[in-house]
C-alpha positions as CSV (number, residue, x, y, z in Angstrom):
1,M,75.7,96.9,50.2
2,T,75.9,100.4,49.1
3,A,72.3,100.9,50.3
4,I,73.1,99.5,53.5
5,I,75.9,101.9,54.0
6,A,74.3,104.9,53.0
7,K,71.5,104.1,55.4
8,R,73.9,103.8,58.1
9,L,75.6,107.2,57.4
10,L,72.2,108.9,57.4
11,A,71.4,107.4,60.7
12,A,74.7,108.7,62.2
13,V,73.9,112.3,61.1
14,P,71.3,112.9,64.0
15,V,73.7,111.2,66.4
16,L,76.7,113.5,65.5
17,I,74.3,116.2,65.8
18,G,73.0,115.1,69.1
19,L,76.7,114.6,70.3
20,S,77.6,118.1,69.3
21,V,75.0,119.6,71.4
22,I,75.9,117.4,74.4
23,V,79.7,118.2,74.1
24,F,78.9,121.9,73.8
25,S,76.3,122.1,76.5
26,M,78.4,120.3,79.1
27,I,81.5,122.1,78.6
28,A,79.5,125.6,78.4
29,L,77.7,124.9,81.5
30,I,80.6,124.1,83.8
31,P,80.9,126.6,86.5
32,G,83.5,129.3,86.5
33,D,84.5,131.9,84.1
34,P,87.0,130.7,81.3
35,A,88.5,133.9,80.6
36,T,89.5,134.5,84.2
37,A,91.0,131.0,84.4
38,I,93.0,131.7,81.2
39,L,94.3,135.1,82.3
40,G,95.3,134.2,85.7
41,S,97.0,137.1,87.2
42,Y,96.2,139.4,84.5
43,A,92.5,138.9,84.9
44,T,91.2,142.6,85.1
45,P,87.6,143.2,84.5
46,E,88.8,145.1,81.3
47,N,90.9,141.9,80.3
48,V,88.1,139.4,80.9
49,R,85.6,141.4,79.0
50,A,87.8,141.7,76.1
51,L,88.9,138.0,76.2
52,N,85.1,137.1,76.5
53,A,84.2,139.0,73.5
54,D,87.1,137.6,71.6
55,L,86.0,134.0,72.6
56,G,82.2,134.7,71.8
57,L,81.4,134.0,75.5
58,D,79.4,137.3,75.6
59,K,76.8,135.9,73.3
60,S,73.8,133.8,74.2
61,L,74.4,129.7,74.3
62,P,72.4,129.2,71.0
63,Q,74.7,131.9,69.2
64,Q,78.0,130.5,70.6
65,Y,76.7,126.9,69.6
66,L,75.9,127.8,66.0
67,A,79.2,129.8,65.7
68,W,81.2,126.7,66.9
69,V,79.2,124.1,64.6
70,S,79.6,126.5,61.6
71,G,83.3,126.3,62.2
72,V,83.4,122.8,63.0
73,L,82.0,122.0,59.6
74,Q,84.5,123.8,57.8
75,G,87.2,122.2,59.8
76,D,87.9,125.3,61.9
77,F,87.9,124.0,65.8
78,G,89.0,127.3,67.0
79,R,92.5,128.3,68.5
80,S,93.7,127.1,71.9
81,Y,94.5,129.7,74.1
82,A,96.7,127.6,76.3
83,L,98.8,126.1,73.7
84,N,98.3,129.1,71.0
85,R,97.8,127.1,68.0
86,P,95.0,125.9,66.1
87,V,92.6,123.1,68.1
88,I,92.4,120.7,65.1
89,D,96.2,120.6,64.7
90,E,96.8,119.7,68.4
91,V,93.9,117.2,68.4
92,L,95.2,115.4,65.3
93,E,98.5,115.4,66.6
94,R,97.7,113.8,69.7
95,F,95.0,111.5,68.3
96,E,97.5,109.9,66.2
97,A,99.2,108.5,69.7
98,T,95.7,107.6,71.1
99,L,94.8,105.6,68.0
100,I,98.2,103.5,68.4
101,L,97.3,102.8,72.0
102,A,93.7,102.1,71.4
103,G,94.2,99.9,68.2
104,A,97.0,97.8,69.8
105,S,94.6,97.5,72.8
106,L,91.7,96.4,70.4
107,V,93.5,93.9,68.6
108,L,95.0,92.3,71.6
109,A,91.5,92.2,73.4
110,S,90.0,90.8,70.1
111,I,92.5,88.0,69.7
112,L,92.7,86.9,73.4
113,G,89.0,87.4,74.0
114,L,87.9,85.2,70.9
115,L,90.4,82.7,71.8
116,A,89.4,82.2,75.2
117,G,85.6,82.4,74.4
118,I,86.3,79.5,72.0
119,V,88.3,77.5,74.2
120,S,85.8,78.2,77.1
121,A,82.8,77.0,75.0
122,V,84.5,73.6,73.8
123,R,85.8,72.7,77.3
124,Q,82.5,73.7,78.9
125,F,82.5,73.2,82.6
126,G,86.0,72.0,82.3
127,L,89.3,73.1,84.0
128,A,90.0,75.6,81.2
129,D,86.5,77.0,81.2
130,K,86.5,77.5,84.9
131,A,90.0,79.0,84.8
132,I,89.0,81.5,81.9
133,T,85.7,82.3,83.7
134,L,88.0,83.2,87.0
135,L,90.3,85.2,84.8
136,V,87.7,87.2,83.2
137,L,85.7,87.8,86.3
138,V,88.9,89.4,87.9
139,G,89.9,91.4,84.8
140,I,86.4,93.1,84.5
141,S,86.3,93.8,88.4
142,V,89.6,95.4,88.5
143,P,89.7,99.1,87.8
144,S,91.9,99.7,84.7
145,F,93.9,102.7,86.4
146,L,94.6,100.5,89.4
147,L,96.0,97.5,87.3
148,G,98.1,100.2,85.3
149,L,99.6,101.1,88.5
150,L,100.4,97.5,89.7
151,L,101.9,96.9,86.5
152,I,104.1,99.8,86.7
153,L,105.2,98.9,90.4
154,C,105.9,95.1,89.2
155,F,107.2,95.5,85.7
156,A,108.8,98.8,85.9
157,V,109.8,99.7,89.5
158,R,110.8,96.1,90.8
159,V,111.7,94.1,87.7
160,R,112.5,97.1,85.4
161,L,111.4,95.2,82.5
162,F,109.2,97.9,80.7
163,P,109.3,101.9,80.9
164,A,106.7,103.4,83.3
165,S,105.8,106.3,81.2
166,G,105.9,107.8,77.8
167,M,105.9,106.9,74.1
168,E,109.3,106.6,73.4
169,A,112.7,106.9,75.0
170,I,113.9,110.4,75.8
171,Y,117.3,110.0,74.0
172,G,117.7,107.9,70.9
173,G,114.2,107.0,70.7
174,G,111.3,107.2,68.3
175,G,111.6,103.8,66.3
176,F,109.2,101.0,65.6
177,L,110.5,98.7,68.4
178,D,111.0,101.6,70.9
179,V,107.1,102.7,70.6
180,A,106.2,99.0,70.7
181,Y,108.4,98.6,73.9
182,H,106.8,101.6,75.7
183,L,103.2,100.4,74.3
184,V,103.4,97.1,76.0
185,M,102.1,97.9,79.6
186,P,99.4,100.6,78.4
187,A,97.9,98.3,75.6
188,V,97.6,95.4,78.3
189,T,96.2,97.5,80.9
190,L,93.5,99.0,78.2
191,A,92.8,95.7,76.9
192,V,91.8,93.8,79.9
193,V,88.3,94.6,80.4
194,A,87.7,94.4,76.6
195,T,89.1,90.9,76.6
196,G,86.8,89.9,79.4
197,V,83.7,91.2,77.6
198,I,84.4,89.6,74.2
199,A,85.5,86.5,75.9
200,R,82.1,86.1,77.7
201,L,80.1,86.8,74.8
202,T,82.0,84.7,72.5
203,R,81.6,81.8,74.9
204,T,78.0,82.4,75.0
205,A,77.6,82.7,71.0
206,M,79.8,79.4,70.5
207,L,77.5,77.5,72.9
208,E,74.4,78.5,71.3
209,V,75.8,77.6,67.7
210,L,77.4,74.4,69.0
211,R,73.8,73.0,70.2
212,Q,72.5,73.6,66.4
213,D,71.5,70.5,64.3
214,Y,73.9,71.2,61.4
215,I,76.7,71.2,63.7
216,R,75.5,67.6,64.8
217,T,75.3,66.8,61.1
218,A,78.8,68.1,60.3
219,R,80.4,65.7,63.1
220,A,78.2,63.0,61.8
221,K,79.6,63.5,58.5
222,G,83.0,62.8,60.0
223,L,84.4,66.1,59.8
224,S,87.3,66.9,62.3
225,E,86.7,68.9,65.7
226,R,88.9,71.7,64.6
227,K,87.0,72.1,61.2
228,V,83.5,71.7,63.1
229,V,84.6,74.4,65.5
230,Y,86.7,77.1,63.6
231,G,85.2,76.3,60.0
232,H,81.5,76.1,61.0
233,A,80.7,77.2,64.5
234,F,83.1,80.2,64.9
235,R,82.1,81.9,61.5
236,V,78.4,81.9,62.5
237,A,79.3,83.0,66.1
238,L,81.6,85.9,65.1
239,V,78.4,87.5,63.5
240,S,77.2,87.7,67.1
241,V,80.3,89.0,68.4
242,I,81.2,91.7,65.8
243,P,78.6,94.4,67.2
244,V,80.5,93.8,70.7
245,I,83.9,94.5,69.3
246,G,82.5,97.7,67.6
247,I,81.3,98.7,71.0
248,Q,84.3,97.7,72.9
249,A,86.2,99.8,70.3
250,G,84.6,103.0,71.7
251,F,85.1,101.8,75.2
252,V,88.7,101.4,74.6
253,L,89.0,104.8,73.1
254,G,87.2,106.3,75.9
255,G,89.2,104.4,78.4
256,A,92.5,105.7,76.9
257,V,91.8,109.1,78.5
258,Y,92.9,107.9,82.1
259,I,95.0,105.2,80.9
260,E,97.2,107.8,79.2
261,T,97.4,109.9,82.4
262,V,98.6,106.9,84.3
263,F,101.2,106.1,81.9
264,Q,102.1,109.7,80.6
265,W,101.1,108.5,77.0
266,P,101.1,111.6,74.8
267,G,97.5,110.9,73.4
268,I,94.4,113.1,73.2
269,G,93.4,111.8,76.7
270,A,96.3,113.4,78.7
271,M,95.5,116.4,76.2
272,L,92.0,116.6,77.5
273,V,93.0,116.2,81.2
274,N,95.6,119.3,80.8
275,A,92.8,121.3,78.8
276,I,90.1,120.9,81.6
277,S,92.4,122.1,84.2
278,Q,93.3,125.0,82.0
279,R,89.6,125.5,81.1
280,D,90.8,125.8,77.6
281,I,87.2,125.3,76.5
282,L,87.7,125.0,72.7
283,L,90.4,122.5,73.1
284,V,88.1,120.3,75.3
285,Q,85.1,120.5,73.0
286,G,87.3,119.6,69.6
287,G,89.0,116.8,71.7
288,V,85.7,115.3,72.9
289,L,83.8,115.6,69.5
290,V,86.7,113.9,67.7
291,V,86.5,110.8,70.1
292,A,82.6,110.9,70.2
293,A,82.7,110.7,66.3
294,C,85.1,108.1,66.2
295,Y,82.7,105.9,68.6
296,V,80.1,106.4,65.9
297,L,82.4,105.5,63.3
298,F,83.6,102.4,65.0
299,N,80.0,101.0,65.3
300,L,79.1,102.1,61.6
301,M,82.1,100.0,60.5
302,A,80.9,96.9,62.8
303,D,77.5,97.1,61.3
304,V,78.8,96.8,57.7
305,L,81.1,94.2,58.5
306,Q,78.3,92.2,60.3
307,V,76.2,92.6,57.1
308,M,79.2,91.4,55.0
309,L,79.6,88.2,57.0
310,D,75.8,87.4,57.5
311,P,74.0,87.8,54.0
312,R,70.8,87.3,56.0
313,L,70.9,90.7,57.2
314,K,70.9,92.2,53.8
């Protein structure tokens, strides 16, 4: 197991290097002068030149990249000019809120997706299977930001059941229940697409396993249908579904960018939107790199968990 984890970690190194190059290049090649955007009305030629020199933007792109990477490896992501604080401090502070949202959404999507897939496979071509298939197709087809706006209109504006924005109440909030109360609508919105994907693939994996000879043998021995489905078939099917859950973890984390904007959730997504509008290059690069690195980490964890559940992969 240790050797497998080491191999996965080594394989992730070139991926992270490639991600750093892509992140740096995409942000650095955006048209416009960041110094002019930062200085605003104070953007005289002298001030622009001084700020470009301070940011290192007067150097060539390879030199800028090497300077940025060397700082990142030492834990120094630079300093945000818009916020006047270290980038890493702002990213970690905002990332905590994003992890709460993405984690709750992934747990919700995994539970509902697995249960829906199992029921759909066991009741193949039945009413439950058709209903779940219809709901999954609708959930995957509706854009998440539109679903979020619809939920706000229905449950925050008209019914007034949940708050429309924020992570906690303005006055007297901040406790666990208050955060959970504000978390309901954004978590559901973010989980809908992932739930549909997990449900469809769970159904496919379960149907394949339920057709195997050892499942028929288990039934012939007189085992209950519940034990056959959950004790035998689901455990084998889960091995095929875990990598999909790992991929969906990355998609959920990336999807939090626009969901946080819709619900004004104070996470890294809302931070990136503001940083892009203010041309805060170092903050954008630091935020995107952290999100991309977490995507790689989630897939690494999924690979390791898959090996633990299926000894044949060793």
